[in-house]
TORPA-4810 file (N, C-alpha, C, O; in nm, 3 decimals):
<nodes>
NODE_1_13.990_7.819_12.626_14.056_7.946_12.649_13.952_8.050_12.691_13.841_8.052_12.639_M
NODE_2_13.989_8.132_12.783_13.898_8.231_12.839_13.923_8.367_12.775_14.037_8.405_12.750_K
NODE_3_13.814_8.442_12.750_13.826_8.576_12.694_13.872_8.672_12.804_13.817_8.673_12.914_F
NODE_4_13.972_8.751_12.770_14.021_8.851_12.864_14.037_8.983_12.791_14.111_8.993_12.693_E
NODE_5_13.968_9.084_12.840_13.978_9.217_12.783_14.080_9.295_12.864_14.057_9.324_12.982_F
NODE_6_14.191_9.328_12.801_14.302_9.389_12.876_14.267_9.528_12.929_14.330_9.576_13.023_R
NODE_7_14.169_9.592_12.868_14.132_9.726_12.912_14.011_9.726_13.007_13.946_9.829_13.025_L
NODE_8_13.982_9.612_13.066_13.864_9.599_13.153_13.871_9.695_13.271_13.770_9.758_13.306_E
NODE_9_13.986_9.708_13.333_13.999_9.799_13.447_13.977_9.943_13.404_13.914_10.021_13.475_R
NODE_10_14.029_9.978_13.286_14.007_10.113_13.235_13.859_10.135_13.205_13.804_10.241_13.235_L
NODE_11_13.795_10.035_13.148_13.651_10.045_13.120_13.572_10.061_13.249_13.479_10.141_13.255_K
NODE_12_13.610_9.986_13.353_13.543_9.999_13.482_13.563_10.138_13.541_13.471_10.196_13.599_D
NODE_13_13.684_10.190_13.526_13.712_10.326_13.575_13.627_10.428_13.500_13.572_10.519_13.561_L
NODE_14_13.616_10.412_13.369_13.534_10.503_13.289_13.388_10.494_13.330_13.316_10.594_13.328_K
NODE_15_13.343_10.376_13.367_13.205_10.358_13.414_13.185_10.434_13.545_13.082_10.499_13.564_K
NODE_16_13.282_10.425_13.634_13.273_10.498_13.761_13.272_10.649_13.735_13.194_10.722_13.796_I
NODE_17_13.359_10.695_13.643_13.362_10.837_13.610_13.230_10.882_13.550_13.181_10.991_13.579_L
NODE_18_13.172_10.797_13.465_13.041_10.830_13.406_12.935_10.840_13.516_12.854_10.933_13.516_E
NODE_19_12.934_10.745_13.609_12.837_10.748_13.718_12.854_10.875_13.802_12.755_10.940_13.839_D
NODE_20_12.978_10.910_13.832_13.004_11.032_13.909_12.957_11.156_13.834_12.899_11.247_13.893_N
NODE_21_12.983_11.160_13.703_12.941_11.274_13.622_12.788_11.282_13.616_12.732_11.391_13.617_A
NODE_22_12.722_11.167_13.610_12.575_11.166_13.607_12.520_11.217_13.740_12.422_11.293_13.742_R
NODE_23_12.581_11.177_13.850_12.539_11.224_13.982_12.560_11.375_13.994_12.474_11.446_14.045_I
NODE_24_12.674_11.422_13.946_12.704_11.566_13.950_12.604_11.645_13.866_12.558_11.752_13.906_E
NODE_25_12.570_11.590_13.749_12.469_11.656_13.664_12.335_11.663_13.737_12.267_11.765_13.731_L
NODE_26_12.299_11.556_13.806_12.175_11.556_13.884_12.176_11.663_13.993_12.075_11.730_14.017_G
NODE_27_12.291_11.678_14.059_12.303_11.780_14.164_12.287_11.920_14.105_12.217_12.004_14.160_K
NODE_28_12.354_11.943_13.992_12.347_12.075_13.928_12.205_12.104_13.881_12.158_12.218_13.892_K
NODE_29_12.137_12.004_13.830_11.998_12.023_13.786_11.909_12.057_13.906_11.822_12.143_13.897_S
NODE_30_11.932_11.989_14.017_11.854_12.015_14.138_11.880_12.157_14.189_11.786_12.227_14.229_K
NODE_31_12.007_12.200_14.187_12.039_12.336_14.229_11.970_12.439_14.141_11.916_12.538_14.190_Q
NODE_32_11.973_12.416_14.011_11.906_12.507_13.917_11.757_12.511_13.946_11.697_12.618_13.947_R
NODE_33_11.697_12.395_13.970_11.554_12.388_13.998_11.519_12.465_14.125_11.416_12.532_14.131_Q
NODE_34_11.604_12.457_14.227_11.580_12.530_14.351_11.582_12.681_14.327_11.499_12.754_14.381_L
NODE_35_11.676_12.728_14.245_11.683_12.871_14.214_11.558_12.912_14.135_11.501_13.018_14.160_V
NODE_36_11.516_12.829_14.041_11.394_12.860_13.965_11.272_12.867_14.058_11.185_12.952_14.041_E
NODE_37_11.267_12.778_14.156_11.157_12.782_14.253_11.161_12.911_14.335_11.057_12.972_14.361_D
NODE_38_11.281_12.952_14.375_11.294_13.078_14.449_11.248_13.196_14.364_11.182_13.287_14.414_E
NODE_39_11.283_13.195_14.237_11.241_13.302_14.146_11.089_13.306_14.138_11.029_13.414_14.141_I
NODE_40_11.029_13.190_14.127_10.882_13.186_14.123_10.820_13.240_14.252_10.719_13.310_14.248_N
NODE_41_10.881_13.206_14.366_10.829_13.256_14.494_10.839_13.408_14.502_10.745_13.476_14.543_Q
NODE_42_10.955_13.461_14.462_10.975_13.607_14.467_10.879_13.675_14.368_10.822_13.779_14.399_I
NODE_43_10.862_13.616_14.250_10.769_13.674_14.152_10.627_13.677_14.208_10.555_13.774_14.189_S
NODE_44_10.588_13.570_14.275_10.455_13.567_14.337_10.442_13.672_14.446_10.339_13.737_14.459_N
NODE_45_10.550_13.688_14.526_10.548_13.792_14.630_10.532_13.930_14.568_10.457_14.014_14.618_K
NODE_46_10.604_13.953_14.458_10.597_14.084_14.390_10.456_14.107_14.338_10.401_14.216_14.354_I
NODE_47_10.398_14.005_14.277_10.261_14.020_14.225_10.162_14.049_14.338_10.078_14.138_14.327_D
NODE_48_10.175_13.974_14.447_10.086_13.995_14.562_10.106_14.134_14.621_10.011_14.204_14.654_T
NODE_49_10.232_14.171_14.633_10.261_14.303_14.690_10.210_14.415_14.600_10.159_14.516_14.648_F
NODE_50_10.223_14.398_14.469_10.177_14.502_14.376_10.027_14.522_14.390_9.979_14.636_14.389_S
NODE_51_9.953_14.415_14.404_9.808_14.425_14.423_9.777_14.498_14.553_9.690_14.585_14.559_T
NODE_52_9.849_14.461_14.657_9.830_14.524_14.787_9.869_14.671_14.782_9.803_14.756_14.842_E
NODE_53_9.975_14.701_14.712_10.024_14.839_14.700_9.920_14.926_14.632_9.896_15.039_14.675_F
NODE_54_9.860_14.876_14.528_9.758_14.953_14.456_9.639_14.982_14.547_9.583_15.092_14.545_I
NODE_55_9.599_14.882_14.627_9.489_14.902_14.720_9.524_15.010_14.823_9.440_15.094_14.855_K
NODE_56_9.644_15.007_14.874_9.688_15.103_14.976_9.696_15.244_14.920_9.661_15.340_14.988_E
NODE_57_9.742_15.256_14.796_9.760_15.389_14.737_9.624_15.455_14.713_9.613_15.577_14.721_V
NODE_58_9.522_15.376_14.684_9.388_15.431_14.662_9.336_15.498_14.788_9.267_15.600_14.782_K
NODE_59_9.368_15.442_14.901_9.328_15.503_15.027_9.434_15.604_15.069_9.540_15.614_15.008_D
NODE_60_9.403_15.678_15.171_9.503_15.772_15.221_9.609_15.692_15.295_9.578_15.605_15.376_T
NODE_61_9.733_15.722_15.266_9.845_15.647_15.321_9.950_15.744_15.371_9.972_15.849_15.311_I
NODE_62_10.013_15.709_15.479_10.116_15.798_15.534_10.242_15.789_15.449_10.267_15.689_15.381_S
NODE_63_10.319_15.892_15.455_10.443_15.898_15.379_10.538_15.787_15.424_10.606_15.727_15.341_I
NODE_64_10.542_15.761_15.551_10.631_15.658_15.606_10.594_15.521_15.551_10.680_15.445_15.505_T
NODE_65_10.464_15.491_15.555_10.419_15.361_15.505_10.445_15.348_15.356_10.486_15.243_15.308_K
NODE_66_10.421_15.457_15.283_10.446_15.457_15.139_10.594_15.434_15.109_10.628_15.355_15.021_L
NODE_67_10.682_15.502_15.181_10.826_15.484_15.156_10.870_15.343_15.196_10.956_15.284_15.129_S
NODE_68_10.813_15.289_15.303_10.844_15.151_15.342_10.799_15.051_15.234_10.870_14.956_15.202_N
NODE_69_10.682_15.075_15.180_10.631_14.986_15.075_10.719_14.994_14.950_10.746_14.892_14.886_M
NODE_70_10.762_15.113_14.917_10.849_15.130_14.799_10.983_15.061_14.822_11.037_14.996_14.733_I
NODE_71_11.038_15.077_14.944_11.164_15.010_14.977_11.149_14.858_14.968_11.237_14.789_14.917_E
NODE_72_11.038_14.808_15.019_11.015_14.664_15.015_11.004_14.614_14.871_11.060_14.510_14.836_Y
NODE_73_10.933_14.689_14.789_10.921_14.650_14.648_11.058_14.654_14.580_11.089_14.565_14.501_K
NODE_74_11.137_14.754_14.608_11.273_14.761_14.551_11.358_14.643_14.599_11.434_14.584_14.522_N
NODE_75_11.342_14.609_14.728_11.414_14.494_14.783_11.375_14.366_14.709_11.462_14.287_14.671_Y
NODE_76_11.245_14.345_14.688_11.200_14.225_14.616_11.255_14.223_14.472_11.295_14.118_14.423_L
NODE_77_11.255_14.338_14.408_11.309_14.345_14.271_11.459_14.316_14.267_11.507_14.251_14.175_N
NODE_78_11.531_14.364_14.369_11.675_14.334_14.377_11.697_14.185_14.399_11.785_14.125_14.338_E
NODE_79_11.615_14.126_14.485_11.623_13.982_14.509_11.599_13.905_14.379_11.671_13.811_14.346_Q
NODE_80_11.497_13.947_14.307_11.463_13.882_14.181_11.577_13.896_14.080_11.612_13.800_14.011_L
NODE_81_11.634_14.013_14.072_11.746_14.036_13.981_11.866_13.949_14.019_11.930_13.889_13.933_S
NODE_82_11.894_13.943_14.148_12.004_13.860_14.197_11.980_13.713_14.164_12.070_13.643_14.120_H
NODE_83_11.858_13.667_14.186_11.825_13.527_14.157_11.836_13.495_14.008_11.872_13.383_13.971_L
NODE_84_11.804_13.592_13.925_11.820_13.569_13.781_11.967_13.552_13.744_12.001_13.469_13.659_H
NODE_85_12.055_13.630_13.806_12.197_13.612_13.777_12.248_13.479_13.834_12.332_13.413_13.773_S
NODE_86_12.198_13.440_13.952_12.235_13.310_14.008_12.185_13.198_13.917_12.255_13.098_13.896_V
NODE_87_12.065_13.215_13.863_12.010_13.115_13.771_12.099_13.100_13.648_12.122_12.988_13.601_L
NODE_88_12.148_13.210_13.596_12.237_13.202_13.479_12.364_13.125_13.513_12.411_13.044_13.433_Q
NODE_89_12.419_13.149_13.632_12.537_13.073_13.675_12.505_12.924_13.686_12.583_12.840_13.642_E
NODE_90_12.390_12.893_13.746_12.350_12.753_13.763_12.327_12.686_13.629_12.359_12.568_13.611_K
NODE_91_12.272_12.759_13.534_12.253_12.704_13.399_12.387_12.673_13.333_12.401_12.570_13.266_L
NODE_92_12.484_12.761_13.352_12.617_12.737_13.296_12.682_12.617_13.364_12.742_12.533_13.297_Q
NODE_93_12.671_12.609_13.496_12.728_12.495_13.569_12.662_12.364_13.525_12.729_12.262_13.508_E
NODE_94_12.531_12.369_13.506_12.459_12.250_13.462_12.503_12.208_13.322_12.518_12.089_13.294_E
NODE_95_12.523_12.305_13.234_12.567_12.273_13.098_12.708_12.212_13.099_12.735_12.117_13.025_E
NODE_96_12.796_12.265_13.183_12.931_12.209_13.195_12.922_12.066_13.248_12.989_11.977_13.198_I
NODE_97_12.838_12.045_13.350_12.821_11.910_13.406_12.763_11.816_13.300_12.801_11.699_13.294_A
NODE_98_12.671_11.865_13.218_12.612_11.784_13.112_12.719_11.744_13.009_12.725_11.630_12.964_R
NODE_99_12.804_11.840_12.974_12.911_11.811_12.878_13.009_11.709_12.936_13.054_11.619_12.865_Q
NODE_100_13.042_11.724_13.064_13.131_11.629_13.130_13.070_11.489_13.132_13.139_11.390_13.109_N
NODE_101_12.941_11.483_13.160_12.872_11.353_13.162_12.873_11.290_13.023_12.904_11.172_13.009_Y
NODE_102_12.841_11.369_12.922_12.837_11.315_12.786_12.975_11.267_12.741_12.987_11.166_12.672_L
NODE_103_13.077_11.340_12.780_13.214_11.301_12.746_13.249_11.168_12.815_13.303_11.077_12.752_K
NODE_104_13.219_11.159_12.944_13.249_11.036_13.019_13.170_10.918_12.964_13.222_10.807_12.954_A
NODE_105_13.046_10.942_12.930_12.961_10.835_12.874_13.016_10.789_12.740_13.021_10.670_12.712_K
NODE_106_13.057_10.884_12.658_13.113_10.852_12.527_13.240_10.768_12.540_13.258_10.670_12.468_N
NODE_107_13.328_10.808_12.633_13.452_10.733_12.654_13.424_10.591_12.700_13.487_10.496_12.655_E
NODE_108_13.327_10.576_12.792_13.291_10.443_12.840_13.228_10.360_12.728_13.258_10.241_12.714_K
NODE_109_13.142_10.423_12.648_13.077_10.352_12.537_13.178_10.306_12.433_13.164_10.197_12.377_D
NODE_110_13.279_10.388_12.407_13.383_10.349_12.311_13.455_10.224_12.360_13.479_10.131_12.283_I
NODE_111_13.491_10.224_12.488_13.559_10.106_12.543_13.468_9.983_12.542_13.515_9.871_12.519_L
NODE_112_13.339_10.004_12.568_13.245_9.891_12.565_13.234_9.834_12.423_13.231_9.713_12.404_Q
NODE_113_13.229_9.923_12.325_13.222_9.877_12.185_13.350_9.803_12.147_13.346_9.701_12.077_K
NODE_114_13.464_9.854_12.192_13.590_9.786_12.166_13.591_9.648_12.231_13.635_9.551_12.170_L
NODE_115_13.543_9.640_12.353_13.536_9.511_12.421_13.444_9.416_12.344_13.479_9.299_12.323_K
NODE_116_13.328_9.464_12.302_13.235_9.380_12.227_13.297_9.331_12.097_13.281_9.215_12.059_D
NODE_117_13.369_9.420_12.027_13.433_9.382_11.902_13.542_9.278_11.927_13.552_9.179_11.853_K
NODE_118_13.621_9.299_12.028_13.727_9.202_12.060_13.669_9.068_12.105_13.727_8.963_12.076_R
NODE_119_13.557_9.071_12.175_13.492_8.947_12.215_13.439_8.873_12.093_13.451_8.751_12.083_F
NODE_120_13.380_8.948_11.999_13.333_8.885_11.875_13.450_8.824_11.799_13.439_8.712_11.747_D
NODE_121_13.562_8.896_11.792_13.682_8.842_11.726_13.731_8.717_11.799_13.774_8.620_11.735_D
NODE_122_13.726_8.719_11.930_13.767_8.604_12.010_13.679_8.483_11.979_13.729_8.372_11.960_F
NODE_123_13.546_8.506_11.972_13.455_8.395_11.942_13.482_8.338_11.802_13.479_8.217_11.783_K
NODE_124_13.509_8.424_11.706_13.540_8.379_11.570_13.669_8.297_11.572_13.675_8.191_11.510_I
NODE_125_13.770_8.345_11.642_13.897_8.273_11.650_13.878_8.138_11.719_13.936_8.038_11.677_Q
NODE_126_13.796_8.134_11.824_13.767_8.009_11.893_13.699_7.910_11.799_13.732_7.791_11.798_E
NODE_127_13.604_7.959_11.720_13.536_7.870_11.625_13.634_7.817_11.522_13.630_7.699_11.487_K
NODE_128_13.721_7.904_11.473_13.822_7.860_11.376_13.912_7.752_11.435_13.942_7.652_11.371_R
NODE_129_13.954_7.775_11.559_14.040_7.677_11.627_13.965_7.544_11.644_14.022_7.438_11.620_T
NODE_130_13.839_7.551_11.685_13.760_7.429_11.701_13.744_7.356_11.568_13.759_7.233_11.563_D
NODE_131_13.716_7.429_11.463_13.700_7.367_11.330_13.831_7.304_11.285_13.832_7.194_11.230_I
NODE_132_13.941_7.374_11.311_14.073_7.321_11.273_14.101_7.190_11.348_14.150_7.094_11.290_K
NODE_133_14.070_7.189_11.478_14.091_7.068_11.558_14.001_6.955_11.509_14.046_6.840_11.499_E
NODE_134_13.876_6.985_11.480_13.784_6.882_11.430_13.831_6.829_11.294_13.823_6.709_11.269_L
NODE_135_13.878_6.917_11.208_13.931_6.874_11.078_14.052_6.782_11.097_14.065_6.681_11.027_D
NODE_136_14.138_6.818_11.191_14.257_6.736_11.217_14.216_6.599_11.271_14.272_6.497_11.230_E
NODE_137_14.120_6.595_11.362_14.071_6.468_11.415_14.010_6.384_11.304_14.034_6.263_11.296_I
NODE_138_13.930_6.447_11.219_13.866_6.375_11.108_13.972_6.323_11.011_13.963_6.210_10.964_A
NODE_139_14.071_6.404_10.981_14.176_6.362_10.889_14.253_6.244_10.945_14.283_6.148_10.873_R
NODE_140_14.287_6.252_11.075_14.362_6.143_11.137_14.278_6.015_11.149_14.333_5.905_11.141_L
NODE_141_14.147_6.029_11.169_14.064_5.910_11.182_14.042_5.842_11.047_14.021_5.721_11.043_S
NODE_142_14.047_5.915_10.937_14.032_5.857_10.804_14.164_5.800_10.752_14.164_5.706_10.672_H
NODE_143_14.273_5.856_10.795_14.406_5.811_10.753_14.488_5.783_10.878_14.573_5.865_10.915_H
NODE_144_14.466_5.671_10.944_14.531_5.647_11.073_14.683_5.634_11.065_14.749_5.654_11.166_P
NODE_145_14.740_5.604_10.953_14.884_5.586_10.943_14.959_5.715_10.924_15.080_5.719_10.945_G
NODE_146_14.892_5.820_10.886_14.961_5.947_10.859_14.981_6.026_10.988_14.898_6.022_11.079_E
NODE_147_15.090_6.097_10.993_15.116_6.183_11.107_15.123_6.325_11.057_15.148_6.350_10.939_E
NODE_148_15.101_6.415_11.144_15.103_6.557_11.108_15.246_6.609_11.119_15.305_6.614_11.227_N
NODE_149_15.302_6.649_11.003_15.440_6.703_11.004_15.444_6.852_10.980_15.546_6.903_10.935_Y
NODE_150_15.340_6.921_11.008_15.334_7.064_10.982_15.414_7.143_11.080_15.418_7.266_11.072_E
</nodes>
């Protein structure tokens, strides 16, 4: 007799859902990492610009250049602020994707454990059946005139 797990298709579907959730989590992590990289780039630009700004202010500088530099610094700060809010969104999306992955993995693992338990039960039942058949053969070979009336 062959072992058949009736929920095999469901288990396979849960495996596919888990794989999809893992891929989605990877995408969300990559998106978050890209935003973090952008934040680092903008922060480096701000640091570089601040050093340059201090050098320029020490020398005589025109009002136009000074106002342009201030506008640029404000622009960089706005970009940085915007990227921080985008980062928070990406962190939330990543956490949701992580929760979805863990849920899908848990559902698949539960079905796998159920399959393993049912397979173990199947093997035990098979052994019992084999032992019963061997006992019957042994009984009939020792008492050839008796028939089984069970």
